[in-house]
N, C-alpha and C positions, 0 to 999 in steps of 0.2 A: 360603705360598709362601719355599722356602728363597734366599737368595743360594747361589754357587757361587768356588771363591777360584779358579779358573782351570780350563783346555781347551783340550789339543788336537787338533785339524780331521784328519779325516783325508787328509789332504795335508804332513802336520808345521807351519800354521798353529797359532800361540800367539795365543789372544782370552784378555786380562785379565778382569781379573776389574770392573774400568769395564763394560765391551761388555757382559758379560753379566750386567749386573747392571741396565743400561740396559735393555734385554729386556725381564729379567725386571719395573722394575720398573713397563713400558709394560705390561706383564700386569695387573700390581696394580689398575695407574689406573681400569682395562675396569673391575676387577673391582667395585671401592668407585662409579666410576661410576654402572654400573649398578644400586647398592644394596646390597650382600653388603659386609658383616664376612668379613676375608682367614679361613684358616681355612685348616692347616695336615693340615688328614683331608679336604678336597672337594676331589677331585680334577678336578672339574666344575666349577670354577667360570669358568674362558673361557667353555667355554659358555652357559653360560646371561647371562654377558654377552653375550652373539653373539646366545642368545636374546629377553636381554630389546629388544637395537636391532631386531635381524629384527621385533620384533615388536611396537614403540611406539616406536622410536625416531629418528619422520618425525613424529613429535606434538607439537606445540609452542605454547606462553602467546601468545592476543592479547595485548596491551596500545597497540594504536592504531588509530584514530579509521572514520569510515563510508567515508574515501575511500583511506586508504594504513592497509593491514595489520599491524601492527612484530610480529616472530612472536618467539619469545623457549622456551630451551632450558627444562625441568623438570629440578630438581635441580641436580644435579651431571655430566647426559648434557653431553654433549658436539655439536656441530651439525656438518657435512660442510666442508671450506674451501673448494671454492667449488664453485657452480651441477652437477649433473653432467643431462644430455639424460635423462629420465627418471625422474627424482628426485620420490619425494611426498611430499606434506606437506600436517597434517592437523592441524586446530585452534579452537578454537570459538568463535563471530566475538560478539565485544562491540559490534559495533555492525550493523544492518542499509546495508548499503550504500547512500550517495546518488548513483548515478552511477558512471564510467569508477572507478576500482580499482589499487590496487598495491599487493605484496608486501613485505615485504622477513624476510627470517633474520638477526635479531642483526645485525651488522655489515656484510652481503653485501649488495653493488649490490643497488639497491630495480629489480624488475621489473615491469612488467606482468598484470594478469590481464585475460584474454577470455576468451568460451563460445568454445565447440565449432566455433566459425565467423572465429572472427583477430578480430571483433566486438569492440569497447567496449562491456565492464557497465551495463546500464539499469538503474536505481532496485529497489532490492527485490530482486535476484537474487542477493545476499546475506541473508538472516537471519540475527537480532541468535540466539543462544540452540540456532545450530544449528549440527550437526558439518560445515563445508567438508574438503574437500578437492581440492587443487590439484598439477598435475602437470605439471612442467617439460620445452620443448619444445626447449632450447635460445637461443633470445633471449625468450620468456617466460611466465606459467603459465597452466593454461587450467586452465579451473573446471569442470573432471573431474565438481562432484556436491556439489551445495549442502542436502544434507539434503531435499531437499523431497519430498515422496511424490507430490504433486498432489490434495491438500485442502489445504494450508494454505490460513489469510487473509492476506492483508497489507493492514495500513492502510487504511484507505478503502473494504474490501470489505463489500458488501453480504448478507444472507443472508433472503432468506423466509424463514418460519417459523410455528407455533401458537402453539410455549412462548408462556408469557405476561410471561415476565424474562427477562434480558440473560443469557448466560454469562458468565465471568470473561473479560477481558480484548475485550469487547464493550458497547458502548449500544443501547438501543431509540432508534429513532425516532419522537420522539411531538413536532417541531415545537419539544422545547425548547433550552437553548443548556450551553455544555461551559467547560470551564475548571479553573485549575489549585483547586487546595484551599483557596483565599483567595475565588475569584474568583464564588461564590455561582452556580454553574450549576448552573439546576433539571435538568438530564438527571443529569447527572453535576462535581461539586467534585471532583478530585483530581486529582494532579501524575505520574496515567497516562495525561491525555489528552495531551500533550503534540505527541507524531505527529498524531492527528488534526488536533488544531487548526490542526498550521502545513498540510497537507497542503490543509487547507479554505481554509485564508489564502492561499493559493499559487494553488489554483486554481477556484475560487470567485469570482464580482466580489464586492464586501458589497452588491448590490443582491439579494441571490439568500440569500448567510449573512452578516449584518451583524454586526459588531464591535462590545461594550458600550462607546458613549463613542467611536467611530471608529478606524478605522484612521491607525498607527504607520508606526513607519520597516519596522517589519518580525514578523511573525508570531514569534518570539523575544521578538520586547522586548514585543508587546504582550503572550504571555502572562508574562512575568515580570510584567507589573505590574497580573493579575490581572483580563485583560479576558476576559472571556468571548465564543462564538462563536457562531452562532445552526446548529439543523446543517438538512437540507433538508428540508423540507416536503416532508410527506409523507401526516399522518396525513389519510384518503377521497380517496386522489385514486389516482389510474390513475400508474403509471410509465411513461414515456414514453424511447426512446433521443435525447440528441443528438445534436445535428449535422443537412448540409445535405440535407436529403431531395433527389428530383427531385420537381423542381414544388411540395416543397414552403420552409416560411419556417422558418430554420436558427433553431437548437436548441442552447442556450448550459450548458453541464454546471448543472443547482441550480436553472435556471432552472421557476420556475410560472405555471399559470395558469392558464382556465377557467371555469366555473362549473355548477352541475347544473341549473339552468332558469335564461329566459331568455324575456325578456319582450320581444315584438317590438315596434317602430316602428312611424311612418307608413313611414319612409324606407325600412324591410325589406320595406312589404311587393310580392310584384307590380305592374308600372306594370298597371292597368286601368282602363273610366269607367263608372259609372253609368246610361245612355241613356233618355230620357225617356219617354216613350209612345208607339206610333207616332205617323206624323207626322199634322194635319190630326187632334188629338185634342184635343178641348177638356174642359179641369172650369172650372165655375161652383165648385165647392164644396174642398175638402180633396183631400189625394189620398189613398194607403193610409193606413191607422193606421200613427202615430208620422212618414208622411212630411210634408213643410211646399213647396206649392205655392203661388206666384204665375203666371201669369196661363194661356193653354191653346194647346194643342197648338205647333204651330212657333213658337209664342210664349211659351211659358215664358222667366221668366227667373233664372236662380240655382234648377233641383231640387235644392233636398236631400233627402237622407232620411236617417232618426234614427236614434239611436246605437244598435249590435246590440251583441253579448259582452259579458264583462266584465272584460279585459285583465288575464288573470290569465299566471303565467307558465308556460311548456305546459315538460316534463321532458324533456333534452336526452340526459343520463344514459344512456351503451350501462352492454349489463349485465355484474354485478363483481361477482371476492367476494373475499372482504377479505382479508388475515395481516396478522399484525406482521415490523415489517424489522429486524434489529438491523443497527448499522455497527459496523467490524473498528477498533478502539484503535489 
């Protein structure tokens, strides 16, 4: 681009060089900020700069937290001086949200992020590594696209499979333990287990998912202390739904119980009697084989029968088919 010394407009007013150059410098800045080197031979650099901003000017870098997404410009690009209704904001999330969240572009005011119904976000609506799109409605940002197609799994989700080994990002549920790289976890000892460790620690009592050495001040503290947490018990077990079903005993997430076979106790037998032989019947000897009778007829005392049965536990297991279960880290 060239600087113009002076110019007179169509009504005779004169533009001085500084005024003209000021506009020229702004155009030059738009070109260079878009990543182009200035070139006198290219008369379309301003158009190219406009195309860059139209195509990617709404894309920012996230350097925030799981509850406050701080968005910065890329390179020398500029951001709008104020939020505009209908403004679109895109970024790759560096954290999965843990609940209600906010967003902020550079030094502009902090704004809430809401769902399509105007409610606060719930945990996991923004996933780490996903491209997120927000739209400003004049008051707050609406989460218009969280990059989830419907097939993605969140930490703690479980899937059923016949595969023998867990894919990346998953661990097999084998009644073992998980923890950091120094924990000695039997299922997985790696720092990538932290999110699942914290979820299990917070959602399931120690009775069902015990922590080695007992639970400390927080899940994060226990993880940092190289403790392990036991996965939910699933091997050889049917999967049931937690809650308080109508007429049923309330169950909590992670609870386990039951048996494959049961040995009845006397208390569990149906109440019944073993009557003596019909009235006016007398025995002078022993009763039926295996019985012990004394006296006779109506005057019999303490009639007893001999032991029968083998006291063997009986099978109470429902018909079942068995698979492998994997849980998402």
